[in-house]
C-alpha positions in Angstrom: -16.0 7.5 -0.9 -15.9 3.8 -0.1 -12.4 2.5 0.2 -10.5 -0.8 0.5 -7.0 -0.7 1.9 -4.9 -3.9 1.8 -2.3 -4.1 4.6 -4.6 -1.7 6.3 -4.1 -2.5 10.0 -0.7 -0.9 10.6 1.8 1.7 9.3 0.9 3.5 6.2 -2.2 1.5 5.6 -3.6 2.3 9.0 -2.7 6.0 8.8 -4.5 6.1 5.4 -7.6 4.5 6.9 -7.6 7.0 9.8 -7.2 9.9 7.4 -10.0 8.6 5.2 -12.3 8.2 8.1 -11.7 11.8 9.1 -12.9 12.8 5.6 -16.1 10.9 6.2 -15.1 8.0 3.9 -16.1 4.5 4.6 -13.2 2.1 4.9 -12.6 -1.7 4.7 -9.2 -3.0 5.8 -7.5 -6.1 4.5 -5.0 -7.9 6.8 -3.2 -11.1 7.1 -3.1 -13.2 10.2 -3.0 -10.8 13.2 -6.6 -10.6 14.4 -5.8 -8.6 17.5 -4.1 -5.9 15.5 -7.1 -5.9 13.1 -9.5 -5.4 15.9 -7.5 -2.6 17.4 -7.2 -0.9 14.0 -10.9 -1.0 13.5 -11.5 0.5 16.9 -9.0 3.3 16.1 -10.6 4.1 12.7 -14.1 3.9 14.2 -13.2 6.9 16.5 -12.7 9.0 13.4 -15.4 7.9 11.0 -18.3 5.6 10.0 -18.4 1.8 10.3 -15.0 0.5 9.4 -14.4 -3.3 9.1 -11.4 -5.6 8.7 -11.3 -8.8 6.6 -8.5 -11.4 6.6 -6.9 -12.4 3.3 -3.5 -13.6 2.0 -3.0 -11.3 -1.1 -0.9 -14.0 -2.7 -3.9 -16.2 -3.0 -6.3 -15.2 -5.8 -9.3 -16.9 -4.2 -8.7 -15.1 -0.9 -8.3 -11.8 -2.7 -11.6 -12.3 -4.5 -13.3 -13.1 -1.2 -11.8 -10.0 0.4 -13.4 -7.9 -2.3 -16.7 -9.7 -1.9 -16.7 -9.0 1.8 -15.6 -5.3 1.3 -18.3 -4.7 -1.3 -21.0 -6.4 0.8 -20.0 -4.3 3.8 -19.6 -1.0 2.0 -22.2 -1.3 -0.7 -19.6 -0.8 -3.4 -16.1 0.5 -4.0 -14.8 3.9 -5.2 -11.1 3.4 -4.4 -8.5 0.8 -3.6 -5.1 1.2 -2.0 -2.7 -1.6 -2.9 -0.5 -1.4 0.2 0.1 -5.0 1.5 3.8 -5.8 1.2 6.7 -7.4 3.0 10.4 -7.1 3.5 12.8 -9.8 4.8 16.1 -9.6 6.7 18.7 -7.4 5.2 20.9 -9.5 2.9 22.9 -9.5 -0.3 21.2 -11.2 -3.2 23.8 -14.0 -3.2 22.7 -15.0 0.3 18.9 -14.9 -0.3 17.1 -18.2 -0.2 14.6 -19.3 -2.9 11.9 -19.4 -0.1 12.6 -15.7 0.8 12.5 -14.6 -2.8 9.3 -16.5 -3.5 7.6 -15.0 -0.5 8.6 -11.4 -1.3 7.6 -11.7 -4.9 4.4 -13.6 -4.2 3.2 -10.9 -1.7 4.6 -7.7 -3.3 4.1 -8.5 -7.0 1.7 -11.3 -7.5 -0.4 -10.0 -4.6 -0.5 -6.5 -6.1 -1.6 -8.0 -9.4 -4.4 -10.0 -7.9 -5.6 -7.0 -5.9 -5.4 -4.7 -8.9 -7.3 -7.2 -11.0 -10.2 -7.4 -8.6 -10.2 -3.6 -8.3 -10.5 -3.2 -12.0 -13.4 -5.7 -12.1 -15.3 -3.8 -9.4 -14.5 -0.1 -9.5 -16.9 2.2 -11.3 -15.8 5.0 -13.7 -14.4 7.8 -11.6 -12.8 5.3 -9.3 -9.1 5.3 -8.3 -6.3 2.9 -7.5 -3.2 3.8 -5.6 -0.2 1.5 -5.4 2.2 1.9 -2.4 5.6 1.5 -4.1 8.8 2.7 -2.6 11.8 5.0 -3.2 13.7 1.7 -3.1 12.5 1.2 -6.7 14.7 4.2 -7.7 17.6 3.5 -5.2 17.9 -0.3 -5.5 18.6 -1.0 -1.8 22.0 -2.6 -2.4 23.3 -4.9 0.3 20.0 -4.9 2.1 16.8 -5.5 0.1 17.4 -5.7 -3.6 14.5 -8.2 -3.9 12.1 -5.7 -2.2 13.4 -2.9 -4.4 12.9 -5.0 -7.5 9.3 -5.8 -6.5 8.6 -2.1 -6.1 10.1 -1.4 -9.5 7.5 -3.8 -10.8 4.7 -1.8 -9.2 6.0 1.4 -10.8 5.7 -0.3 -14.2 2.3 -1.7 -13.4 1.2 1.8 -12.4 2.2 3.2 -15.9 0.7 0.3 -17.9 -2.6 0.0 -15.9 -3.2 3.8 -16.0 -3.0 3.7 -19.8 -5.2 0.6 -20.0 -7.9 2.1 -17.7 -7.7 5.7 -18.8 -10.6 5.4 -21.3 -12.7 3.9 -18.5 -12.3 6.9 -16.2 -10.4 4.9 -13.5 -7.2 6.6 -12.4 -4.1 4.7 -11.4 -1.2 6.2 -9.5 1.6 5.3 -7.1 3.3 6.8 -4.1 7.0 6.1 -3.4 7.7 6.5 0.3 11.2 6.8 1.5 12.4 6.0 5.1 9.1 6.1 7.1 8.7 5.4 10.8 6.8 2.1 10.5 7.1 -1.5 11.8 8.4 -2.7 8.5 12.0 -2.0 9.6 11.6 -4.4 12.4 10.5 -7.0 9.9 13.8 -6.4 8.1 15.7 -7.0 11.3 16.5 -3.4 12.1 13.8 -1.7 14.1 15.8 1.5 14.5 16.6 1.9 10.8 14.4 4.9 10.4 16.3 6.7 13.1 19.6 5.7 11.6 18.9 6.5 8.0 16.5 9.4 8.4 19.0 12.0 9.4 21.0 11.4 6.2 18.1 12.5 4.0 18.1 16.1 2.6 15.3 16.9 5.0 17.3 15.4 7.9 14.6 13.1 9.3 12.5 10.1 8.6 9.0 10.5 7.4 5.7 9.8 9.2 3.0 7.4 8.0 0.5 10.3 8.1 2.6 12.2 5.6 2.4 9.3 3.1 -1.3 8.9 3.9 -2.0 12.5 3.0 -0.6 12.0 -0.5 -2.5 8.7 -1.0 -5.8 10.4 0.0 -5.1 13.3 -2.3 -4.5 10.9 -5.2 -7.8 9.1 -4.4 -9.8 12.3 -4.2 -11.5 14.4 -6.9 -8.7 17.0 -6.3 -6.5 14.7 -8.3 -9.1 14.2 -11.1 -6.5 14.8 -13.9 -3.7 12.8 -12.4 -3.0 9.2 -13.6 0.1 7.2 -14.3 2.0 9.3 -11.8 4.6 8.3 -9.2 4.7 10.7 -6.2 7.9 10.6 -4.2 7.4 11.1 -0.4 11.0 10.6 0.5 12.4 13.8 2.1 14.4 14.5 -1.1 16.2 11.2 -1.0 
């Protein structure tokens, strides 16, 4: 399988890339800005599988997304799967205190960016291909008092998963989503609370936060032929939360 992962140089995206490489899949990673992290991610993935590469792009820019896909297709020789993973969160806040700039940035990356990436995926995937959106349990829980904007954007991805799966069903392209709960990644630091996973994790029914590799395993299954009759699904990986 030839796979493109946006937001592929850290957290869930990187864990998915490593897991894909272990399966012998070829992987291209999309990233924004941090070239050092991208280089290290490629080196890590290269220890597990064949010829990974990373390409910079702002998913909120349609032209850059198209260029990302051009580069990935040129490097890999085609695409069989796309993981729509790039997303951001801002500092914990109530909606009343959120600035227009913050709301614009979160929506532009998490919703507009996902639409641009999905659009290019639809244009380039062959029948039998697969798209997986990385949504969030926040879409169900709402994240009151912390990240209702983020939760709302992930709710949009859940709707996009349903609609696009029905649109693409006749073409043989499957579309699914995973909804991670509290996972041990750097996104919590982006929200101003790097220890949030350790704080919230013990309150889940399973009594701990999840690991990126546990989410990656679900993504890889949805991409694989083992999930050949699964489309329009939302798979919760949230420890029962």
